[in-house]
C-alpha positions, 0 to 999 in steps of 0.5 A: 853360903859362898858361891864361886863360879868359874868358866862360861857357857858357850852361849849365854843369855844377857839379862839384867836383874834390878834390885827389888824395891823392898820393905822389911827385914830379909826382903832384900835377899830375893833379887840376890838369890834370883841373880845367883841362881841364874848365874850358877846355871851357866846359861845367863850373863848377868848385866850390871843393873846398878844399885837403884831398886826398880819396882814391878809397877815402874815404867822403864825404858826398855830401849835403854836397857837394850843399849846396856846389853841386856836382852831381858830385864827383871824388876820386882818388889818384896814387902812385909805384910802386917801378918809377917808374910811377904808380898813378892812380885816380879816382872820379866821384860823382853827389851828386844821386843819391848814386851812383858814375858812373865809376871807373878805375885807370891804371898810367902811366909818369912820361912819361905822367902828363899824358896819364893826367890828360887821359884821366881828364878825357875820361872825366868829360866823356863821362859827364856830357855824352854826348859824347867828350872831346878832352883826350887829343888832340894839336895841332901848330903853327909857332913862329918862335923868332928871325929865322932859326929856325922849329920845327914843334911837337906838343903836348897839346891844352892846349898843354903838353908841347910837343916840336919835330918839326922845326927849320929856318932857313927858314919852315915853314907850313901843317901838317895832320894826317892822319886817322891822327894819326901823319902831318903834311903841311906846307910847308917852304922849306928848299930855297929854295922851298915844298915839301910834305912828309909827316912821320911824327911817331912815327919822324921819317921825312919825304918830299917829296911835292910838289916841282914847278916853282914853288910847292907849298903848302896840303896837305889830307888826304882823310878816308881819308888816301890823298890830298892836295889841294895848291895848285900853280903848275906850270901858271901861277897857283895852282890846286888839284890832287889827288894820292896821299899819296905824291905820285903820280897828280897831277891838276888840279881847278880851271881858273879864271883866278884864284888858287885855294888853301887846299883842305880836304875835307868830312868825307864826302870828297865836296866840297872847300872852298877860297879863290879870288879868281875873283870879284874878292876872296878868298871861299870856294867849294865844288866836288866832290872830283873837280873841276867847277863851284864854288859860292860859300859866303861873301857877307858882306864882301869878304875871307873865307879859310881854310875848315875843316869841323866833323867832322859837316860842319854848320859851316864856320869861316873867317877874315873881315876886318870893319872892318879886323879879322881874326876867326874866324867860323862859318858854319852850312851848313844855315841859312846864318847866320854868327856871330863866334867871336872878338873879337880883331883878328889871328886865323888858321888856325881848326881844329875839335876832333875832337868839333866843340865847340871851335876852335883858332886863332892870334891876336896879343897884344902883337905876338906870336902865341899859341895860343887856343881858343874854343867854337864859339858864341864864349861861352868863349875861352881863351888859351894862353901857351906857348913863347917865340916867334911861334906860328902856324898851329895844327891840331888832331889827330884821335882816335887809334884 
């Protein structure tokens, strides 16, 4: 993974993360991962800590680190044990008050060393911002590796540690995480037509839950994980239907003469936002989750699609076409204002981080789809260069309780 970060946040917290004292292959990765996580958030300014490792039990001159511009210092160690596990320890120190803010020890299998580093970054993030971090969460996305090869990948939030959950010779589209962080709904063309599947990532078990006549597409989970909103053409043109997560109890929600698609639930489960051309061009609408009259939500421009709601329900991300460029926008549902988040030309599939601070999306660079993320104000953008192939339709997973 290569991470390229551009822009700076309005207010960044200066923090130094010293190289961890390490023993054993792979152990040196921990401090680098923590450093990259915090930098990618856009809320921290990383102060150069030099190349000298500092273990968590070392005596440090905090006043000296303050003069170097760091308001906080992270030190730690990572040691491989005889049984192959790693003993990872860290301390978070306040150089202003000259006190310890946090410290913990982890015993981690070698396969979970990266996850442990993400968890450390999450603890640091929460201690210094008061908000929960998202570095230990997961994302999913689709990769087209060749003309007739598609893969559904699950990866760490930084795009690393990617693993293929499904491989197919036919397209895979529209992955969506269930609220439990264990199941993924998606559309597969493996039978020659679009069918909605629910896939349990931990076991590999999968089930076709929408395989009706015509097209079955755009699955979206209800906040309680019991229902799916889907787009079906079984009764004519594309309309939105609601059904149980196992495919039972299907009922139609929209009754328009246009194309209604891309449903997504509001966090409180009371509303469904969706894309429709009922007004002549694709715009975003909102209706009650049980169906009923729809309210138009977007008015700027003639092409607005792919709504996604922030976890607190206050923001809506979407893709807008402006001057021939497809860019991610954020709409404030309270004030009604719209703000551009990206400056590229072929962006798609925005997805909020579980804490609402970042957006994951796909964009195109040099003719190839890549993963990217941005702060919701657009001030910090990150490109993640991952596996070879064309990356599309990312979705950010929830916190796993």
